[in-house]
N, C-alpha and C positions, 0 to 999 in steps of 0.2 A: 492367419487368423490363429488365435489363441485357441488351443485345445482343452477339452472338459478335463478337469482333475478326477483322480480316482473317489474322491470322498465328496463330489458335488449332486445335488439334486437332481442338475440338470443332465447329468451324465445317466442317472436312473431312468429318467423320463425318455432320452432318446434310445437306451437299449430296450425298454419297455415298448417303444414305436416298433422297434425291430421284430421283437418278439411277437407283437400282437398284428404283424401284416398278414398272417395267415387267417387268423380270427376275423379280422376286417373283412378278408376278401370272402369270407363265408357268411358271417353275421349280417352284411349289408344286404345280400341278396335274399336272405330268408322270406322276407314278406312276399316277395315275387314267385316263389315256388308254386304255389297253386295257380297262379297264371299261367306260369311257363307250360304247366300241364296242358292247357288251352292252346298256347301258342304254338307247340311243337307236336300237339296231338300225342301226347305222350302218356303213359301210366304212371301213377305214383311211385313204384318201384323204380322205372326208368330215371325219373328226375331225381329220385334219391341218389342214383348212381353219380350225379355230378357231385355230390357231397362225398361219397366213397372212394372216386377216382382221385379226390383231391387228397383225401387222407391217405391214399397209398401212394401218390405223388410225393407227400410229404415223407413216408416212411422209406421209401427206397432212397431218395436223393440224400436223407440226411447221413446214411451209410458214409457218404463220400464227402460231405461238406467239413465234417470233422478232421479227418486225416488230412486232407488239402490244406486246411489253415493250419494244422500243426507243421506241414511241411512250408507253407508259401506265407504265413501270417493271416491274421483275421479279416483286416481290412480289404485286400484285393479278392479274397474269396467272396466276403459279403458284397462287393461291388458287383461280381458276375452274377450272382444269384438274384440281387435286386433288378438287375437290368433284364433277365429273364422273366422275373413277375411282371415288370411293366410293359413290356412287349406282349406276353401273353394276356393280361388283362385287357387290353386294348384289342386284341384279336377276338376276345370273348365277344365284344359287342357285335361283331358281324357274323357270328354263329348261324347257319342256315338249318341246322338240324340239332337234334339232341345228341345224337352221336358225335357231331362235331363239337358241341359243347362240353361233352364228357371228356373228349381228348384235350382239349384246350385247357380244361380244368385241371388236368393232371399235369401239364407244363405249368400252369400257373403257379401249382403247389410245388412244383421243381425249384422254382424260384423263390418262394416264398419260405421255404425251409431253412434257408441259410439263415434267416432271422433269428429264431429260436435257439438253434445250434451255435451259433457265432455269439450270442447274446451271453448265452450260459457260460460258453468257453471265456468270455472277455471277464464277465463276473468272477470266474474261478482264476483267471490271471492275476487278478486285482486283490483277491481277498480269498480266504480259507475257512474251513470250518463253520462254526455258528455264524460267524459274521458274513460267509457268502451266503447263508440261508437268510440272514436277515437283507442283504443285499436283493436277492431274489424274491424275498416277502414284498418289499417295497416296490420292486419294477411289477410285480402281481398287481398291487394296489392301482397302480397307473393303468395296467392293461386291463383291470376290470372295467375302466371305464369305457374302454373300446366296445367290447360286446352290450354295455348298457346303451351306448348312443347309437350305434351302428344299426341296429334294427330300426328304430325311429326314423334314422335318415332313409333309410331304405325303404320304408314304407311310403314316405313321402316322394322318393324319387320314383317309385311304383306308380303312386298315383298321377304324378306329374309328366312324366316322359317315359315310364314303361321299364320293362327289365334291364335294358341296354344301360341306363343311366348309372346303374350300381356297379357295373364294371369299369365304366369311363371313371367313375369317382375313386375307385381302389387303385387305378391305374396313376392317377394325378397324386394319391397319397405316397404311391412309391416313387414317385419323382420327389417328393419333399424328403423322403427317407435318404433317398441316394444322396441327395445336397447335405443332409445332415452328417451323413458318415463320412463323406468328402471333405467339409468345411470344420468338423468339430470333434472327429474321433480319432485320436492317437493310437497307433499300432501297439496293442497290449502284449504281443508275443515276443519277446526279447531273444529269445533262443529256438529258433526253428529246428525242427527234427528232420535232417536230411534224409532220414530212411523212413519217414513216416508212410510214404505211397509204395513202398516197395511190399509186392505182395506176400512175402513171408513175414517180414515186420508186422504188416499190418494183421495177417491171420494171428501173429503171436499176441498181439495186443488184444484183440477180440476174444482169444482164447483166455488171456489172463483176466478179463473182464467177468467171462460167462462162469469161470471157476470161483469166482469171490462171491462168498455166500450173501455178505452185506450188500455188496453191489446188486445182487438180484433180488433181495428182499425190499430194498428201497424201490427199485426200478418197478418191480412188480406191484407195489402199493401204489405207485405214481401212475401206471399204466391204467389199473382198473379204475383208480379215482378219474382219470381223464376220460376213460370210456363212458363212465357214467355222464359227466358233463356233455360229452359229444352225443350220447343216445338222445339228451333233451334236445340238443341243436338239431338233430335230424328229423328229429319227430314233431317237434313244438308246433311250427308251422301247420302242420296238417290237423294236430288234435286240437290247438286253439282255434284254428280258422275254420277247419274243416268239420269239426266235431261239436265245439261250442260257440260258432258263429262269430268268432271275434273279427271286427273289422283290419284292413292291412295297417292302417294307419295307427290303430290301438295295439296291435301285435306287439310291437316295439316296446311300449309301456310296460307291457307284460314282462317282457324279456329284460329290461331296465330293472326291474324288480329283483329277478333273479340275480343279475349281474351284482346288483348292491350286495346279495349275500357273499358273492366272491370276494368283494372289496373288503367287507366286514371280516371275513376270514384271514385274508391278507393281513390286514391291520393288526389282528389278534395275535398273529404269528411274528409280525415283525416286534411287537412289544414284548411278546413272552419268550420267544425261542432262546434269546440270550439268558433267561432267567431260567427256564425248566428244561432246555435242551432240545435238539430238533427230534430226536427219537420219541420224547414223551409228545411234542406237539403231533407227531405223525400218528401215534397211538389214540390221541384225544379226536382229532380229525376223523379216523378211520371209524371210531364209536360213534360220531355224530352222523356219518355216511350211512352207516348201517340203520340206525334209528331212524332216520329221516325217510330212508326208502321204505322201511315198515310201515310207517304212518301214510306213506303215498298208496300203497298197495291196498290198505285198510279202509283208505276213502273209497277208492276205485270199487273194492267190492262190497263196499257198503252203500253203493249206487249214488253217491254225490258226484253229480254231473255238472259241475262248473269249473270255470277256468283256475280259481284258487285251489281247488282240490288236487291241483298238479303244481301248480305255481308256488303255493305256499310252503309246502315240506320241501320243493326244490330248492327255495331260498336257503334252506338250511344246509340242503345237500351241498350247494355251491360254497357256502361257508366253511363246508367239510374239505372242498376242494383246494381253498386257498389256504388252509392249515396243512394239507397233506403235500400237496403236488411241489409247491417250492421246496419244502423241506426234504421230501424224497430227493429230488435232484441233487441238492447241496449234499445229503447223505451219500448217495451214490458216487459222486464225482470228486470229494474231497480228499478220498485215500489214492488219487491217480493225478497229481499235478503234473507227470512228466507226459501224461497222453490225456489231457482234459478234453480236447477236441474230440478224438476216437470214442471217450466214455460219453461225451454228450451225444455224441452221433448214434452209437448203439442205443441209448436210452430212448432218444427220439424216434427211431426206427421201431422198436419194438412198441412204443406208446402210440404211434400213428398207425401201425399195422393193427394193433387190437381196436383201436376206435374205427378203423376202417370196417373192421368185420361187425363192431357192434352196429355201425351205421348201415352196413346191408341188412343186419338182423331186423333191425327198427322198420326198415321199408319193406320188408317182406312179412313180418307178422302183423302190420296194421290191419285192424279189422272194422274200422268204422268207430272205435271205442278208444278210450285213454289205458285200457288194462294191460295191452302189450308193453307199451312204452314204460308204465309204471312198474311192471314185473322185471324189466331189463335194468333200470335203474336201481332198483332194489338189489337186484343180482350182483351188480357191480358195487355197491355199497358193502354188501355182506362179504364179498370176496376181497375188498379192501382191508375189512376188518380181521377177517380170518389170517390174511398174510402179514398184517402189521404186527401181529401179537408176537410172533417168533423173530420178526425182522427187527423190530424195535429192541427187544431184548439183547439182539447181537450188536445192534447198532451203539447201545448204552455200554456194553462191554469193551466195544472198541471205538469210543467215542474221539473223535480227531481232537488234538489240541494245537494244531499248527498255528503258529502266530500270523498275524495279518500286517499287512502293509499300512491299511489306514483304516479309520472306523468307517462304518457305513451310514449314511443318513437313512432318517426316517422320514417318509414323505410328509406324514403330519408332523412332524418335529417330536422333540423328548420333552 
């Protein structure tokens, strides 16, 4: 069967599917979280640990997938990760306790993390510089549809069949993803590194990355931007359903509005990054993140206690994530074509570790109002801006000019 070409829109869609597997596994069961408190006789903080355990699994496993793919190639490592994801997803349906579910969610994440790490590495194998950023933004446009649709699907699955159905659904999607990998994706790594898994070589690579200020700056911007996104994921069901009384089937509609903001941000970035550069795009997105977070806190302090007081500003925050995150990934990975897998792994490890901590903080700080959640999101936005100012200045001075092998398609067309 013919494989997808580097400049095809279909490749962007398939890579976006791989990248969004983890988001799908989380966003689909969000409407079930309040009900799961009753099913497992668990506290809000305990149920939140199913989210934090997932982020921890993503973080730890990403350290290994990148170097493994640098050694053995992208496809076989991706296949193994997706197989683990499918098995863990089906196992979640028979969890008998919240502790068992937390453990299975960890292993589900171990499998899911292969998707974003290796999809980013494949994009870097095929393209470099601003065009890699454009491809990642195009992938983000497709990815943004997944969290927009998943909670709506999850809400109806919860009503019709209960929380088990969400995990069965994502397991079936995993089977679709592994079929697409086998049938349509060509191996993108043509020169594997035989030393990639040697401990000293691996330590040397990570040490080189951690000494690079441009890499660290872009990584920090991406991490705090994503942390604000994950704070909303962690707390939105409890705030919207628990505080504001939104029904499970309607929760997904609010979540979809937020995700449309992300799609809009990625579309803006897709069209403008080649014109203004990824460093300026990161700076503008960080400014929008800080501003939307401040507005959200202001509404909470002003006593505006309705769903759109949280959802409205977060639409703009999500647009900022669409501008910041793909460009930060491209800016961090572009200077390291010889170890794109390791660079992607380290980026993902720090990103998911930060998200896990923020998710746990959201659960611990919940007091029956929207204020703690809004303060955490605002803090993430302000930190993104504070870091983006020096990071993007360094990025502009060292802007990569690497030639690309092919043009990158825009999902919306040009």
